[in-house]
N, C-alpha and C positions, 0 to 999 in steps of 0.2 A: 488071611487074604483068600478071596475067592477069584480064581482066574478063569475067565470065560473062554470057552472053546466051542466053535471055531472063533478065531480072531486073526487080525493081520492080513497079510497078502492074500488076495484072491488070484485065480488063474489069469484073469485079464490083465491085472497089474503086473504080475510076474512076467508075462509075455511082453508087455510094453517096455518095462525096464530092461529086460534082456535084449530087446530089439535095439535100444540105444547103445547098449554096451557092445553088441555084435557089430553094429554099424561103425562104431569108433574103431573097433578091432580090425574090421575089413577095409574100411575106406580111409582111416586116419582122421585126426582132428583137423579142422573142426567139423562136427556134424551138427546141423541146426535142428531145433525142435520147435514146432509151433505150439505155443502155450506151454504150460507145465505138462510133462509127459504123464504124470499122475499128480494128484493134489496132496503132495507131502513135501514140506520144505527141506527135510533132511535128504530125501532121495534126489531132489533137484540139485541141492548143493553138492552132493557126492558126484553126480554126473557132470556137473560143471567142472569139478576138479579133474575129471578125466578128459575134458575137451569138448563137451556138449555146450552149445550156445542156444539159449532159449529166447525166442522172439515172439512178438505179439501177432504179427501177420507175415505172410509170405513175401510181401514187398520189402521186408527188412532183410531178406536173404539174398546174397550175391547170386546172379544168374549162373546156372549150371551146377550149383552146390547140391549136396545131399540134405534132404529135409525129412524129418520123422513127424508124422501126424500123431497126436496124442491118443491115449486110450479112450478119451471122451468122444472122439469122432469129429469129422468136419463135414461141411455142406458141399454139394457139388460145385458151388461157386469158388470155394477155396481150392478144390482139386484143379479146377480150370485155371485159376490164377497161378497156381504152381506150375502147371504145364506151360502157360504163356511165358514164364521166366526160365523155362528149360530146366526146372529143378528135378533132381532125381529123388522122387518121393518114395518113402517107405511108410506103409499104412499100418500103424500099430493100434488102430481102433479095436476095442474089445469086441470079439465076435457077438456078444450078447447085445451090444449097442448096435452093431451092424444089423442084427435081426430086427430091431425096432425101426431102423432106417428102411429096411425092405418092406416092413408092414406099412409104413407111411406112404411109400411109393405105390404099393398095390392098392391101398384104399383110395388114394388120390386118383389113380387111374380109373377106378370104378366110381368116381365122382362122389365120394363120401366127404363130409366135413369131419375133420379130425380134431378132437379135443385132447390136447397134449397136456397131461397133468405133470407139472414140473415147475422149476424155478426160472422165471424169465431172466435171461442174461447168463445162465449157466452154459458152459461150452457144449455140454451134451444136448441140451435143449436147442441151442442155436443150430447144431449140426442136424438134428432130426427135423426141426422146422424147415431148414433149408432144403430138404428133400422135396417138399411140397408146400412152398410158402403161401400159395393161394388157397390152400385147403386147411391150414393149421391155425388153431387158436390155442394159446397157452392158458391153462387154468392153474393158478399158483397155489391154491388152497381150497378147503371146503367152502369158505365164505364166497369165493368167486363163482362157485357153482350156481349160486342164486342169481347171478347177474349176466352170465354168458348167454349170448344169443346165437341161434342157428337159423339157417334159411329153411331147411327141410328136416324136421324132427324124425322123419322116417329113415333118413340116410346120414346118420351120425355115429361115429365110433370113438372110443377113448383109447389112447395109448399113454404110456408114462415114461418119465425119466427112470433109469434103472436103479438109482441110489436113494429112493425116497423112503419115508416111513411107511411100512405096509399098512398100519392101522389108519393113518391119515389119508393115504391114497384111497383105501376102500371106503372111507367116509365121504371123500369127494365123489367117488363113483356113485355111492348110494344117493347123494343129494342130486347129482346129475340125472340119475335114473328116475327120481321123483318128478323131475321136470320133463324128461324125455324118455318115456317108458320103452321106446323102441331102440334105445341106445345099444349099440353093438359092442361086444367085448373083443379084445385082441385074440388071435388064435391061441396064444399061450401067454402066460404071465410075463409082463415086461420087467418087473422088479427082479433084479438078478438074484441068483441063488445065494451068493455071498452076503449081500445086504440082508436078505431075509434070515439067513442062518445066524449072523451076528446079532440081529435084533432079538431073535428067539433066545439066544444064549444070555444076552444081557437082561432080558425079562426075568429069567430064572435066577440070575445072580442078584438082581435088584430086590427080589423078594426077601433076601437074606442079608444084604449088605446095607449098612447105614450110610456109607459113602461109596460112590463109584467114581473111578478115574478112567477116562477114555483117552488113550494116546492117539493123536491125530491132529491134522492142521485145520486152521479156521476155515479154509476154503474147501475142505473136504465135506461134501454133503452127507455122505454116509456116517462120518465121524460125528458131525453135529447132531444127526438124528439119534445116534446112540446115547448121547447125553439126555436128549428129550425123552427117549423111551425109558431110560433108567429112572428118571424122575417120575414118569407116569406110572411105573410099575413098582414103586415102593421105596426107592432110595431116598433117604432124607436130604442128601445133597449129591450133586454130580458135577464134575468139572472136566474140561478138555485141556490137555497139555500137549505141546510138541515134544518137550524134553523133561526128564526127571527133575531137573533143578527148578522147574516152575512150580512144583508142589509146595504149597504153603503150610507152615506148621499149624496155623489156626484151623485148617481143614481137618486136621487129625485130632484135635482136642476132644476128649471124651468119646472117641470113636473106637469101638471094639472090633468092627468087621468092615473090611474094605474090599470092594469089587474092582477088578482091573480088566479092561479089554482094550482093543485097538481097532481102528478103521481098516478098511480093505486095502488101503494104500500105504500101510505102515510096516516097515521091516521089523522083524522080531527083536533085533538088537535094542531098539528103543523101548520095547516092553520089558526086556530084561533089565535095562537100566532103571526103570521105574520100580521093578520088583526089588532090586538091590537097594535103592533109595529107601523104600518102605521097610526093608529088613533092618537097615540102620536105625530106623525110627521105632523098631521093636516088633514089627509085624513079620515074623519069621515062618509061621506055619502057613503053607500054601496048599489050597485044595482046588483042583481043577474041576470046573463044572462044565461037562461036555454034553452038548445037545445034538450034535450032528458030526458025521465024518465026511470030509470033502476029498474027492479024488478026481475032480474034473481037470482036464488038461487041454491046452490049446497048442497048436503048432506055431512055429515062428511065422511072421509075415512072409508072404511069398517072395518078396524081394531079397530075403536073407536065407532062403532055403538051399542055396548052393554055396559050397565053400570055395575057396580060392582056386581049387583045382577043377572046379566044375561039378564036383559030386554033390548030390542033393543032401541037405541036412534036414531030415524029417523028424528030428527029435521032438517029442511032445513036451510041453512045459506046463508048469503049474505047481504052486504050493511050495516054493523054496522055504517059506517061513510058516509051514503048516502048524496048526494048533496041535 
């Protein structure tokens, strides 16, 4: 087995999950969470067992309750709706997503048209677009780059969802720039470090592995992208699973080498269960393929930085499930 590193939890996911746990510890159950705190069914189920209640919208939350905004971020309209219901909001938006929100606000203020590369309907895209709805057009893929229209080709900028395929995003940008040569770039890369690192690692693994197994949920954009990248870079087959028991025997038939990785919202316990399952199937030799070291850490949301005695909790978070 070839075990990709980095894999699993990123700093933003770690921060968001701990934020819900800390809110439950401090305020008691229930604590409400808008949407899934991160896109992983196991994490959501575990937090539900501790007293978290996941809702689709703030209208589903009793007035005055505590609510956590997910790592994917929310639009100003959601923040306003929560305030209207007197909800005690805890913002667990990943700081890297917040960076993209700020870029959208700044470019809109300067009257740029914003081409937001991302998946229509994804919570992160909805949150970013909501920062400047009159200025944002979502571009879902390279093919849509051929049809998108802008009013002023000299005042257009691209931003992106943080969890996309790096290669596909840059292909979309290339096609957009062919049509709009004055297309502006964001001040820094929008695709997050963890997404990029996991894709680089799986590219290296896929060169050597006949089969790749990605641990992650179906609604996790970065996990789904890892499957696509593995296939593009040489794996004969690649599958996504939430749990080890989903691995099918026919996937393993005549396979000598298996690559294993996990999306950025996956706790390491799920990867270990996959490794144990494959060991039972005869794959006992594990080689780690390490392409980067991650040490980025984020502090808790400001609403949780004081403990019950009023002392500030300034602990930095990140990488509980480091590769």
